[in-house]
N, CA and C atoms as an extended XYZ file, in Angstrom:
258
Properties=species:S:1:pos:R:3:atomname:S:1:resname:S:1:resid:I:1 pbc="F F F"
N        25.302        5.783       26.567 N   UNK     1
C        24.146        5.547       26.183 CA  UNK     1
C        24.070        5.150       24.683 C   UNK     1
N        23.493        4.121       23.961 N   UNK     2
C        23.588        3.640       22.941 CA  UNK     2
C        22.741        4.612       21.840 C   UNK     2
N        23.235        4.897       20.686 N   UNK     3
C        22.502        5.626       19.881 CA  UNK     3
C        21.214        5.036       19.136 C   UNK     3
N        20.116        5.318       18.515 N   UNK     4
C        19.288        4.664       17.911 CA  UNK     4
C        19.807        4.026       16.759 C   UNK     4
N        19.114        2.999       16.445 N   UNK     5
C        19.607        2.117       15.051 CA  UNK     5
C        19.067        3.232       14.052 C   UNK     5
N        20.429        2.811       12.762 N   UNK     6
C        20.103        3.921       11.728 CA  UNK     6
C        18.588        3.297       10.612 C   UNK     6
N        18.892        1.996       10.757 N   UNK     7
C        17.545        1.287       10.086 CA  UNK     7
C        16.968        0.666       11.042 C   UNK     7
N        15.540        0.347       10.620 N   UNK     8
C        14.678       -0.248       11.210 CA  UNK     8
C        14.259       -1.512       10.606 C   UNK     8
N        13.600       -2.639       11.033 N   UNK     9
C        13.023       -3.624       10.487 CA  UNK     9
C        11.553       -3.244       10.260 C   UNK     9
N        10.666       -4.007        9.449 N   UNK    10
C         9.444       -3.637        9.216 CA  UNK    10
C         8.689       -3.606       10.666 C   UNK    10
N         8.740       -4.603       11.511 N   UNK    11
C         7.911       -4.892       12.817 CA  UNK    11
C         8.200       -3.583       13.638 C   UNK    11
N         9.569       -3.113       13.770 N   UNK    12
C         9.986       -1.952       14.658 CA  UNK    12
C         9.484       -0.786       13.918 C   UNK    12
N         9.473       -0.694       12.680 N   UNK    13
C         8.931        0.760       11.837 CA  UNK    13
C         7.341        0.846       12.097 C   UNK    13
N         6.704       -0.369       12.204 N   UNK    14
C         5.228       -0.433       12.183 CA  UNK    14
C         4.891        0.256       13.751 C   UNK    14
N         5.748       -0.483       14.753 N   UNK    15
C         5.499       -0.062       16.187 CA  UNK    15
C         5.635        1.408       16.381 C   UNK    15
N         6.596        2.107       15.667 N   UNK    16
C         7.084        3.189       16.005 CA  UNK    16
C         5.929        4.508       15.153 C   UNK    16
N         5.478        3.844       13.833 N   UNK    17
C         4.750        4.747       12.749 CA  UNK    17
C         3.112        4.724       13.070 C   UNK    17
N         2.693        3.433       13.572 N   UNK    18
C         1.376        3.302       13.721 CA  UNK    18
C         0.615        2.748       12.694 C   UNK    18
N         1.293        2.480       11.496 N   UNK    19
C         0.872        2.132       10.260 CA  UNK    19
C         0.763        0.399       10.529 C   UNK    19
N         0.057       -0.375        9.628 N   UNK    20
C        -0.105       -1.764        9.470 CA  UNK    20
C         1.108       -2.372        8.753 C   UNK    20
N         1.244       -3.512        9.293 N   UNK    21
C         2.374       -4.015        8.654 CA  UNK    21
C         2.156       -4.317        6.806 C   UNK    21
N         0.771       -4.671        6.671 N   UNK    22
C         0.656       -4.646        5.225 CA  UNK    22
C         0.720       -3.516        4.433 C   UNK    22
N         0.494       -2.292        5.077 N   UNK    23
C         0.583       -1.024        4.569 CA  UNK    23
C         2.214       -0.646        4.305 C   UNK    23
N         2.845       -0.944        5.164 N   UNK    24
C         4.394       -0.973        5.309 CA  UNK    24
C         4.994       -1.636        3.968 C   UNK    24
N         4.644       -2.737        3.997 N   UNK    25
C         4.754       -3.723        2.984 CA  UNK    25
C         4.727       -3.189        1.555 C   UNK    25
N         3.218       -2.732        1.634 N   UNK    26
C         2.827       -2.421        0.128 CA  UNK    26
C         3.381       -1.009       -0.261 C   UNK    26
N         3.906       -0.281        0.704 N   UNK    27
C         4.662        1.161        0.291 CA  UNK    27
C         5.953        0.834        0.092 C   UNK    27
N         6.696       -0.135        0.680 N   UNK    28
C         7.859       -0.554        0.227 CA  UNK    28
C         7.953       -1.189       -1.080 C   UNK    28
N         7.002       -1.954       -1.323 N   UNK    29
C         6.848       -2.587       -2.701 CA  UNK    29
C         6.723       -1.484       -3.832 C   UNK    29
N         5.895       -0.479       -3.566 N   UNK    30
C         5.656        0.342       -4.638 CA  UNK    30
C         6.488        1.454       -4.540 C   UNK    30
N         7.687        1.414       -3.641 N   UNK    31
C         8.718        2.429       -3.515 CA  UNK    31
C         8.287        3.524       -3.225 C   UNK    31
N         7.041        4.075       -2.304 N   UNK    32
C         6.717        5.103       -1.776 CA  UNK    32
C         7.249        5.350       -0.396 C   UNK    32
N         7.795        4.276       -0.017 N   UNK    33
C         8.463        4.170        1.283 CA  UNK    33
C         9.758        3.777        1.063 C   UNK    33
N        11.170        4.523        1.309 N   UNK    34
C        12.425        4.142        0.985 CA  UNK    34
C        12.819        3.045        1.991 C   UNK    34
N        13.523        1.960        1.526 N   UNK    35
C        13.816        0.872        1.962 CA  UNK    35
C        15.391        0.406        1.362 C   UNK    35
N        15.719       -0.606        2.209 N   UNK    36
C        17.043       -1.271        1.785 CA  UNK    36
C        17.015       -2.714        2.122 C   UNK    36
N        17.637       -3.590        1.334 N   UNK    37
C        17.643       -4.962        1.560 CA  UNK    37
C        19.197       -5.488        1.537 C   UNK    37
N        19.628       -5.387        2.245 N   UNK    38
C        21.231       -5.609        2.431 CA  UNK    38
C        21.542       -7.159        1.921 C   UNK    38
N        20.645       -8.274        2.176 N   UNK    39
C        20.911       -9.596        1.939 CA  UNK    39
C        20.414       -9.567        0.552 C   UNK    39
N        19.808       -9.069       -0.242 N   UNK    40
C        19.293       -9.318       -1.563 CA  UNK    40
C        17.674       -9.410       -1.549 C   UNK    40
N        17.205       -9.835       -2.569 N   UNK    41
C        15.722      -10.153       -2.752 CA  UNK    41
C        15.342      -11.300       -1.857 C   UNK    41
N        14.279      -11.286       -1.157 N   UNK    42
C        13.731      -12.219       -0.483 CA  UNK    42
C        14.272      -12.298        0.927 C   UNK    42
N        15.316      -11.201        1.191 N   UNK    43
C        16.137      -11.198        2.700 CA  UNK    43
C        15.247       -9.905        3.290 C   UNK    43
N        15.839       -9.754        4.336 N   UNK    44
C        15.116       -8.669        5.591 CA  UNK    44
C        14.999       -7.444        4.755 C   UNK    44
N        14.164       -6.824        5.064 N   UNK    45
C        14.175       -5.477        4.383 CA  UNK    45
C        14.234       -4.624        5.756 C   UNK    45
N        15.071       -3.319        5.279 N   UNK    46
C        15.429       -2.494        6.546 CA  UNK    46
C        14.749       -1.083        5.927 C   UNK    46
N        14.284       -0.192        6.747 N   UNK    47
C        13.788        0.860        6.402 CA  UNK    47
C        14.615        2.099        7.233 C   UNK    47
N        15.005        3.193        6.593 N   UNK    48
C        16.060        4.088        7.181 CA  UNK    48
C        14.867        4.653        8.461 C   UNK    48
N        15.503        4.824        9.346 N   UNK    49
C        14.852        5.704       10.668 CA  UNK    49
C        14.387        6.988       10.243 C   UNK    49
N        14.727        7.805        9.352 N   UNK    50
C        14.336        9.006        9.263 CA  UNK    50
C        13.097        8.968        8.135 C   UNK    50
N        12.634        7.872        7.766 N   UNK    51
C        11.547        7.775        7.045 CA  UNK    51
C        10.228        7.714        7.779 C   UNK    51
N        10.579        7.933        9.113 N   UNK    52
C         9.423        8.065       10.149 CA  UNK    52
C         9.023        9.639       10.015 C   UNK    52
N        10.046       10.389        9.518 N   UNK    53
C         9.679       11.970        9.805 CA  UNK    53
C         9.174       12.554        8.548 C   UNK    53
N         9.456       11.650        7.167 N   UNK    54
C         9.115       11.988        6.048 CA  UNK    54
C         7.982       11.710        5.462 C   UNK    54
N         7.080       12.399        4.803 N   UNK    55
C         5.632       11.979        4.324 CA  UNK    55
C         5.985       10.995        3.362 C   UNK    55
N         4.674       10.001        3.331 N   UNK    56
C         5.004        9.254        2.282 CA  UNK    56
C         3.952        9.625        1.171 C   UNK    56
N         4.444        9.574       -0.140 N   UNK    57
C         3.864        9.486       -1.315 CA  UNK    57
C         2.623        8.407       -1.470 C   UNK    57
N         1.253        8.687       -1.434 N   UNK    58
C         0.556        7.728       -1.513 CA  UNK    58
C         0.520        7.296       -2.962 C   UNK    58
N         0.515        6.016       -3.072 N   UNK    59
C         0.666        5.176       -4.119 CA  UNK    59
C        -0.429        5.465       -5.303 C   UNK    59
N        -0.213        5.400       -6.459 N   UNK    60
C        -1.292        5.942       -7.464 CA  UNK    60
C        -2.450        4.789       -7.332 C   UNK    60
N        -2.409        3.407       -7.133 N   UNK    61
C        -3.303        2.788       -7.007 CA  UNK    61
C        -4.030        2.733       -5.727 C   UNK    61
N        -3.655        3.558       -4.580 N   UNK    62
C        -4.539        3.795       -3.596 CA  UNK    62
C        -5.646        4.836       -3.826 C   UNK    62
N        -5.474        5.758       -4.808 N   UNK    63
C        -6.585        6.896       -4.920 CA  UNK    63
C        -7.334        6.062       -6.170 C   UNK    63
N        -8.609        6.387       -5.719 N   UNK    64
C        -9.697        5.496       -6.761 CA  UNK    64
C        -9.686        6.681       -7.864 C   UNK    64
N        -9.625        6.103       -9.060 N   UNK    65
C        -9.899        7.030      -10.235 CA  UNK    65
C       -11.418        7.381      -10.200 C   UNK    65
N       -11.490        8.443      -10.820 N   UNK    66
C       -12.845        9.103      -10.852 CA  UNK    66
C       -13.815        8.451      -12.026 C   UNK    66
N       -14.675        7.752      -12.036 N   UNK    67
C       -15.327        6.857      -12.733 CA  UNK    67
C       -16.853        7.299      -12.681 C   UNK    67
N       -17.256        7.107      -14.126 N   UNK    68
C       -18.806        7.797      -14.468 CA  UNK    68
C       -19.622        6.634      -13.477 C   UNK    68
N       -20.698        7.177      -12.895 N   UNK    69
C       -21.409        6.262      -12.101 CA  UNK    69
C       -22.110        5.189      -12.979 C   UNK    69
N       -22.158        3.860      -12.508 N   UNK    70
C       -22.883        3.017      -13.180 CA  UNK    70
C       -24.310        2.986      -13.544 C   UNK    70
N       -24.807        2.660      -14.717 N   UNK    71
C       -26.226        2.916      -14.854 CA  UNK    71
C       -26.988        1.625      -13.927 C   UNK    71
N       -28.124        2.017      -13.607 N   UNK    72
C       -29.103        1.262      -12.920 CA  UNK    72
C       -29.100       -0.041      -13.891 C   UNK    72
N       -29.416       -1.079      -13.302 N   UNK    73
C       -29.845       -2.500      -13.965 CA  UNK    73
C       -30.871       -2.482      -15.040 C   UNK    73
N       -31.822       -1.615      -14.735 N   UNK    74
C       -33.066       -1.765      -15.535 CA  UNK    74
C       -32.632       -0.934      -16.700 C   UNK    74
N       -31.797        0.241      -16.977 N   UNK    75
C       -31.365        1.008      -18.449 CA  UNK    75
C       -30.586        0.338      -18.974 C   UNK    75
N       -29.582       -0.802      -18.355 N   UNK    76
C       -28.536       -0.932      -19.228 CA  UNK    76
C       -28.724       -1.676      -20.562 C   UNK    76
N       -28.180       -1.376      -21.553 N   UNK    77
C       -28.507       -2.033      -22.940 CA  UNK    77
C       -28.057       -3.427      -23.168 C   UNK    77
N       -28.698       -4.191      -23.932 N   UNK    78
C       -28.230       -5.603      -24.128 CA  UNK    78
C       -29.465       -6.451      -24.003 C   UNK    78
N       -29.390       -7.674      -24.155 N   UNK    79
C       -30.026       -8.758      -23.943 CA  UNK    79
C       -30.362       -8.862      -22.213 C   UNK    79
N       -31.510       -9.279      -21.814 N   UNK    80
C       -31.581       -9.510      -20.307 CA  UNK    80
C       -30.941      -10.887      -19.853 C   UNK    80
N       -30.186      -11.032      -18.715 N   UNK    81
C       -29.936      -12.388      -18.123 CA  UNK    81
C       -30.838      -13.198      -18.304 C   UNK    81
N       -30.564      -14.391      -18.375 N   UNK    82
C       -31.630      -15.818      -18.288 CA  UNK    82
C       -32.110      -15.574      -16.914 C   UNK    82
N       -31.713      -15.331      -15.914 N   UNK    83
C       -31.999      -15.381      -14.730 CA  UNK    83
C       -33.140      -14.132      -14.266 C   UNK    83
N       -33.372      -12.972      -15.325 N   UNK    84
C       -34.351      -12.189      -15.161 CA  UNK    84
C       -35.285      -12.531      -16.327 C   UNK    84
N       -35.292      -13.082      -17.065 N   UNK    85
C       -36.403      -13.353      -18.084 CA  UNK    85
C       -37.513      -14.466      -17.555 C   UNK    85
N       -38.400      -13.916      -18.193 N   UNK    86
C       -39.772      -14.648      -17.951 CA  UNK    86
C       -40.206      -15.183      -19.108 C   UNK    86
């Protein structure tokens, strides 16, 4: 019986993890998901099989920073836009 591969391609990882391909590529790019590129930049990306068991750290850009609520248009300071002037 053959042993399971040590590394998975992105399509294989997507099929096993249930994540979308764009999410996997984004997490590889921001390094929140371990990966290996044996051929160098621009070549096939391989992900360790044990990455399926490890929780991924959410990228800092995935969490929306808390921002103060925007003011309604009527209370904003400054001149009115031309399309609102009469």
